[in-house]
N, C-alpha and C positions, 0 to 999 in steps of 0.2 A: 405361555404365549411368547412367540418369537418377537424380538425387537426388530424394528424396521430401520434400514440404513440406506442413505443416498450418498453416492460418490459424485461430487460436483467437479467437472473438468472444463475450465475455460480453454478455448483454443483459437488460434489465429494463424492461418497459413502453415498448417502442420500436416500437409498431405503425405510427406515422406515418413511420418512417424505415427499418424493417428491410428492405423490398424494395429500396429505393435502395442501402442498404449492401451487400446481396447482389450487386446488379447491378454496382456499382463494383468490388467485390472480385473478382467472377467475371471481369469484363472484363480486369482486370490479370492474373489467373492464366492466362487464355487466351493471353496474349502471352508468357508465360514458357515457351518451348518446351523448355528444358533441365530442367524440373522436372515430376514427377508430383505433382499437387496435390490437396488436399481441404480442405474448410472444416468446422470444428466450431463450431456455435452452441450456447451454453449458455444456456438459458432459465431465468433465476434466479427462478422463481415469479412470472412476470408476471401482472398482473391484468387486462390488456387483451387485445387479439387477437393479441399477439405469437406465442403458441404456435401458433395456427391458421395464421398466415401462414408460420411456419417449417416446419410440416408440409407445406404446399402446395409450398414451395420444394424441400424434400427429396424429395417425390414426383416432381418434375420433373427433379431432378438427383441421381443416385446418389452423386456425389462430395460432396454436402452431408450432413453428419451433425448430428443434434440431440440434445442431452442436456436433458431436462426435469427440473428439481428438483421435489420434493414441495411446497416452499414457498420463500419468499425467504430465502436464506442469506447473501447479500451478495456484493459484487463479487469480493473476494479468494477466496472459496470457489468462485465460478464459474471464475475463472482457474485455480485449483488443479485443478478437475475437468477442465478442458480439457487441462492438461499431463498429468495422470494417464492420460488416455485417448488420448494421442498416441503413435504408434508409428513416426514418420517420422524422417528424418535431421535435418530442420530444422523449427522452428516459429516463427511470428510471432504475437505477442499484440497485439490491437488492439481498442479499444472500438467499439461499434456506432454511436456518435453522429457519426462521420465528421469529428470535429475533428482526428484524426490521419489524413492522407490515405493511402489504400491505394495510390495511384499511386507512392508512395515504395518499394514493395516491391522493384522492380527495382534501384534504387540500393543499397538495403540488402544485397541478395544479391550484387551486384557487389563491394561493399566487403568482405563476408564472404569471398568467394572470393579476393580479392586480398590480404587482410591476414593470413591464417592465424590467425584469432581463433576464439573459441568463443561469443561473444555480442556483440551490438551494442545498446547502450541509446540510445534516442532522446532528445536534449536539445532542449528548446523554446527557440528564440531569441526568439520572441514568443508571447504568449498572447492571441490576438484574441478580442474579445467578452466578456472577463472584467473584473469590477469591479476598481477599484484596491485595495479591501480584500482581494479574493481573491488578487490578485497578490502583495500584501505578505505576507499570512499564509502563502501557499504558499512564498514565498522564504525566510522565516524558519523555517518548519517544516523544510525540507530542510537548512538550515544547522544547526538544532538537532539533527536526526537525525544529521548527519555528525559533529557534535561528540560526541554521546552514544554513537554506535555504536562497536563494537570493530573494524569494517571500514568502509572508505570508502563513503559513500552519495552517488552523483553528484547534483549540484544540478539542479533543474528537469527532472527525469525522472519519467515515470509508468510504467505497465506496458507501454507501447508499446515493443517490443523484439524482436529476433531471438535465438533460442537454438538451439544445436545438440544433438546426441544426448547428448554428454557431460553437459551441464547438465540436460537432460531426465531422464536416468537417475538422476542424483544427487538431483534435486529429488523424484523419486518415493519416495526412501528416507526423506525427512524426515517424522517422525511427529508433530510438534507441531500443536496446533490453532490456529485463528485466525491463519493464516499472513499475514505481511507479505511478499508475494511479491517485490516489487522489492528489499527488503532481503535476503531469503534467496538470491536469485539472485546478488547481490553477494557474499554470504557464501560461496557455493559456490566462487567463485574462477575459475580458468582465465584465459584471456586475454579481456578485455572492453574494447571500445573505443566511443567516442561517435560518434553520427551527429546532426548539427545540422539542424534543420528549422523551418519556420514552422507553427505550429498554427492551424488554421482555426476559424471560428465554428461553433457548433452550428446545424445547418440546421433541425431540427424538434424539437418536444418541449422538455422542461426538464431541467436537470441532475439527476442522481441522487445528487449529493453536496451537499446544502444544508449550512449552517453546522453544525448539530447532528451530522450524519453525518461531516463533516470533522473536527470535534473528536474524536469517538469513534475515527475512523480514525487520527488523529495519536496519541492516547493508546495505542491498540493497538500501533502501530508502535514507540513508545518503550518501553512496558512489556514487550512480548514480545521486543524485540530488543536491549535494553540493560540492564545492571545498574548503570550509572553513576548513575541517580537514587538508588539505595540508598546508594552511596558518598557522594553529595552530602548525603543526609540525615544521615549520620554526621558529615560535616564541619560541617554547620549545627548539629548538636547540640553538637559540640566547641566551635565558635565561641560559641554561646549560653552555654555553661558558663563560658568565659573572661570574657564580658561580666558574667555574674552574680557571679563572683568579684571582678572589678574594682569592681563596685557595692558589694559587701559590704565590701571594704577601704575604699572611700570613706566608707561609712556609719559604720564603726567608727572611722575617723580623725576624722570629725566629732564623734562621741560622746565620745571620750576626750581629744582634743587641742584641740578648739574649744569644749568645755564646752557643747555643744548637740547635740541630735539633729537629724537631717535631717527637716525638716517637710514636710508635703504629702501628702495622700491621693491627689491626682491623679497625681503621679509614681509612687507605689506601684502604683496601679491600672493605669496605663499599662504598667508593667514586667510585672505579672502577666498582663495581656491579651496582651502581646507574646510572652512565653515560652509561654503557654498556646496561642496560635495556632501557634507553631512545633511544639509537641508534637502538636497535632491534625493539622497538615500532615504531619509525619513518620509518625505512626501511620496516617493515611489512605494514604500512599504505600506503606508496608509491607503494609497490608491489601489494596491493589490487587494487589500481587505474590502475596499468599496466594490471592486470588481467581483469579488466573491459574493457580496451581498446582492449585487445586480443579478448574478446567476441564480441565486436563491429566489429572488423576487419574481423572476420570469416564470418560475414554476415549471420549466420543461422537465420531462422525465429523464432518468439516468440513461435510458436506452429505449429503442423501439423494436418490438418483435415482429419480424416479417411473417413467420409461421412456426408452428410447433409440430413435432412428430412424436406419436405414441403417448400423448397426454390425454 
């Protein structure tokens, strides 16, 4: 019996590239004789001609399915929609920008079948075409996430990965909003192994993750996936209290035993500003967690589907 395979491709404003993406993915799938394959494109509220081009592709190939969002809900919501609408034995998540080569599907599937695993996460050996700033920030973001998370987060990995039905089914049960997909798949567990590859240049268009979005994505990942910042806030508060007590002892000693008070408004003002900054930082941190709770309590869906094609 043939295994079934779904390729999940989130896309946003990829009109220059989407046809080439489909052709390369479809060419690879046609060579995978041991799999019954289909493709799910998730149009994340694109404002260009991506939707029209996807509809044309779907009309030409019934194995291509398209989910159109009512507006832009973000990359992670698009990946979530793809997994939620997958009913196959295996799924591969890949972006539409072709920086992750579809030609690796065969090797990933061979590794899956030979290793008795449940997931293969793709680790970037190189990141072609990315600025030094992007490489450094990405490196330290993953290191920070790994330190803060309760479960290991592999370094230099994105959402490009293969997952089997066990992980697909467990992922569908997760009810939280603003999902950090790669972290949640790691959290689900089972047997997950790395696959190392060279990441290519973006062929057309521009990145959908400029600095502002990258920062928001990083904060979402940390806030939604780790409680350690709250513990760190407690530790900072405790450490600040110790410093304040030490300063108080120093001031009292100077007043009673040195027959002089500690002079200097500048030092006093510096201390006030220092502890005030720590308090604001801690309150802001707690407020962000409360905001996340507020989002969860509202119970809004991760995304809204305007319509589907070929489902």
